[in-house]
N, C-alpha and C positions, 0 to 999 in steps of 0.2 A: 206460507210456511210449506217445505218440502214434504208432502204426508209420505215419500217414499222411504224416508229415512226411519229405519228401525227405531222404536223406544228404547231407549237405554235401560230404565229398570227392567224391562220385561227380558232382556239378556241376562239377568242375574235374579230373576225369579227361582225362587226356592235354594237361593244359594244367601245371598243377604240383600238388604233394603239398599236401595241408593239413593241417598238425600242430597239436598242444596240449600244453604244458608239463603236466607229470604228476607225482603221487608214489604211495608205497604206499598211502596212505590213500584218495587219490580213485581209484585202479584198483580197490579194493575197493571204494568206495561206489558207484562210477557207472561202473564197466567195461562196462557193455553200452552205456551212453550215448556214452561214448569210442568206443569200437569202431565204433558205429555211423556217426561223425559225423568221424573224423580217421583218415587213414591213414599218419600220422607222429606219432611221438611223443618227446619230451625230458625227461627228468628234470629237472624245477624246481630241486632242489639234492642229490638225492642220489647224484649222478655227482661231486659237488665234491669236490676234494682233503680237506678236511677231515672229510668223511663218510666217504669212502670209503679212507681212509689217516690216520687218527688219529696213530699213532705209528709209528716208522720201522720196527719188525718186526710190525706188526698191520696188514693190508686187512680191512676190514668191506664184503662185498662183498654181503651179504645184500639190503638193500634194490635195491639195483642190480641184481641178478641177478632178483629177483621183477619190476621193472618189465620186463627183458629176456624173461622167460617169459611175462608176459602180452602183450608185442609179438608173440613167435614164436607164441602159440598163435592170435592173431587176425590174422596177415599184416598187421602193422603196421612199418614202415620206421622204424628209430630213428635220432635224431640224438645224437649224444654230447656231453653240456657238463659242464664245460670242464676242461682239462689244467692249466692256466696263470693265474693269475688272482690281483689283490692281495687279495682280500676270500676270505673262507673256506678260506682254505689254512693249513694245521697249523703253528703256530710251530716245532716241532723242526726243519723242514727248514730253517731259518736260523740255526739253534744249534750252537756247537762242541762236542766231547765234553767239554771240561772249561770249560763256559760261554764267555759270549761269543759272537761272530760267527763262524759256522762260516767256513771257507775258501772261496774261490771253486772249487775243485777238488772239494770234497765236495757243495756245494750244486748245481754243475751233475752230478754224477753221482747225485745223489739225485733231482733233477728226472728228468733222463733214465730211471732205473730205473723213478719213478713211472708216466712215460709209458708206457715198453716193457709194465710190468707190465698196467697197465689198458686200453691199447688191444690188448695179446695176448690178454687175456682174453675180448675181444668181439670179435675179428677176425673179418670175414666176416659179423657179425652188425649190429654199428654201421656205419651206410655213411657216414656223414657226421662230424667233429671239430669242435667249436670249440676249436681248438687253445690258441689266446692270446687270453683276454677282455680288452679294455678295456685297452689298453697306453699310449693317446694321451691327451695331457693335454687337458682342456676349456679352460683359461686359454690365451687367445690367445699369451702370450709364450712357452710351452714347447711342446717337441713331445713328449716321451716323459713319461708319467706317472712321478712319482716313487716307486718300488715297491723292497722289497728286493730283488726278481727283478733290478731296473735296477742299485742299488747296489751289489750285489755281483757280480752277471754281466756287466752294461754291455748295449748294446744287443744283442748277440749272443745274448741268452737267448730270443730270439724265433726266431733261425734253428735255435737245437740243439733248440728244441722241436718245431717241424715236421719237423727231421730224423728225431729219435727217433721221431715218430709214424708217420712215412712207413716206417720202418725196422719198426716193429711190426705196421704193418697196410698193406703198399703198396697195396692196393685201395680203402682208404678216402678218403671226398674231405676235405681239410684247409681248414678255414676260420679267416680271423682275424675276430673278432666284436666290434663296437662299438656305444654308443649315443651320440645326437646326431648323427647319421651322415648330417642332412641338413643341419645348422649350417655353413655354407659355410667357415669357418676351420678346423674340426675337421675336415671333408669332406675338404677338401685335403691335411690331415697324414696323414688314413688312406690318401687315395690315393698319395700320396709313400710312404710308410711300406712299403704293398703291391707299389708300382711296383718299390722297391729291392730285396724279397725276391726277388720275379720276376728281376730281372736279376742276381742272386747265383746261381741256379740254384736257390734252397730252393723245396721241394715244396710249394707252397701253391695251392690250387685254386678258392676262392671266399672273398668277402666276405659276413660275416653282417651285415646291417643289422638292428639291433635293434627298430627300430618301436616304442619307447615313445613314442607321441605322443599327442594330445589331441583334443577336437571343435574346437579352433580352430586349430592348428597343430601341426607346419608346413604352409605352403601346400604346395599339387600341384606348384605351378612347383617349389620347394625340394626334392621329393623325386624329380622327374623328373629334376633337374640332376643328382643323387646319383646315381640311376640309370645315367644317362648317364655320368656318368664311371666310375663303379667298372666298367660295362660296357665301358669302352674299352680297360681291362688285359685283355680276353679272358681273362675268367673269369666261373663261375658266381655267382649272386646268392642268397643265400637272405635272406627275410623272417623274423626268428628268435624275436622276443619280442614279437611285435602284440600292443597293447591300446591302445583310445582312451579314455583318462581323460576323464570327466564335467567334470574341473576344470583350470585351467592350473596349472601347478607353482606359481606364488607364490600361489595362491588358496588359504589356510588356512581357510576357512568349514567350519562343524560341524554345522549346521544342518538339514541337506537328510536327511529319511527315505527320499525318492524322489526321484528326478532330476524336474526341470521338465520339463512340454510342449517347450520350447524344447530344451533338452539330447537330450531322446530324438530329435526332429526333426534337430537339426544330426549326430546321431551318425548316423542312419540314412544322409543323405545323404552324410556323409563316407565312411562305409563302401563304399556304391554308388561314389562316384566314385575311391577308393583299389584297390578291386579291378578298375574298370574301368582304371584306369593300369597295375596289375602284370599285367594279361592283356595289355596293349599288349606289354609287354616279356616276352612268356611264353619267348622265346628265350633270355633269360638269366637269368629268375628260374625257378628250377625246385621252388623250395619255401615256403610261408607257413606260418609257425607262432605260433599264439596263444599267449601266456604265460597260460596257464591253459585251461580248458572252458568255463566256464560262470559267471555272475555269482555264483553262491553263495560261491566262493572266488577271490580274486585278490590278490595281494602288494599292490596300489595300496589296499587295505582300512587298511593298517598305513604307506602310505608315499606322500607326505612327511607325513600326518597319521594321527599312531597312532589306529587304533580308527576312523576316519569311512570307511562306507560309499562303494564304489565301485562302478560298474557298467559296464565297458568292453569286455563280449564280445557275441556273435550270440545267446548264449540265455540268458534270465534264471536267478533263484536257484533255481526250479523246474525247470530244465534242458530249458526250453520256448522255442522260436525268438522272437525277438523281429522289430520290422518290419524290423531291420536286415538279419536274416538273408536274408528273401525278396527284399529287394534285393541281396544278393549274391550270392543264386542265380539270380535274375529272368534 
C-alpha cells in the first residue's frame, strides 16, 4: 500500500467523521486500508435483523462482534444499522404461535426485545443507531410505506422503536434513516414525520441522509435545501450511505468495462462540490459514511442491474486513490 497517500479521515479531523460500510469479509481482506482511511464504520448487512436474529430464541452475534472488535482495536467509531426495516427482517417476528399473523402485542414485544438485546449488547460501543430505516413511501399519494410493521403495529411502531433503543442505551444517538431524501415530496414527508416525533417527545437525535446519488443528480441545490430543512429541526445530520453511481437509475446499459473519461470527470467534480457543501454545514453534519470502502466492492455492482460493474467511490478497485480523492481532501 502506498503510505504516501494522506489518510482520508485526517483531512476532515475536527469537521466530521468519515465512515465506510464494511463486512467481516472486507475487514479481513482490507482491514489495514479501512483503518487507514476511515474513523467510523457501519456494518453493511451483518447487524440487520435477519442476520443477527434469525430465530426467536437464537441470536447470531458472531459477525457483528467481529466487526465491533475490529473497530475497538483500531479506535474506530461504530454506527449501528439497523433496528427496524421492512427488508432483511426475519419472518418469524410477524407470525403467530399457531400460524397466521401474530397479534399486535406479540409483535411489539418481540420488536422491543430485539432492540433492547442488540442495543444493550453494544451499549457504550455503538455511538449512533439507525433505529428506523425507510419508513416513508416514495409515491406521492402515500406518506407511510406499507410494511408489516405498519400493518400490525400502526404508525406508533416508530415511536416504540426509538423509545426501546433509548432505554437500552441512553447515550447512543438515535437516527431516522432514508433514501431519496433530497427529492422534494419525500423530503417534506420525512421532515413532517421527524418533526411529529420530536413534538411527541420521542428520543430522536438525528436524520440519516443516505446519499445514494449519481454523477448527474440530485442537484447541489436540492441537497442544500434538504440539509437546510432537516437542520431546522435542531437535529444532527449524518450522511449515512454515500455513493455516486456512474449511471442514472434508469440507465440499464451493461457494455462498459471501465467508466468513460466524461463519467470520471463528472464524478471528480461532483465529489469536490458535494464535500464543499458538506463542509459548509459542518455545524449540523457530524458524520459522512460511504456505503463501501473502494470500487473493488459495491452493492451497486448488482443494483439496479445485476452483474454490472460500478465505480462509485474515492478509491479504485486496487484500493488506490482516484482523482476524486485528491479533490475531496484538497
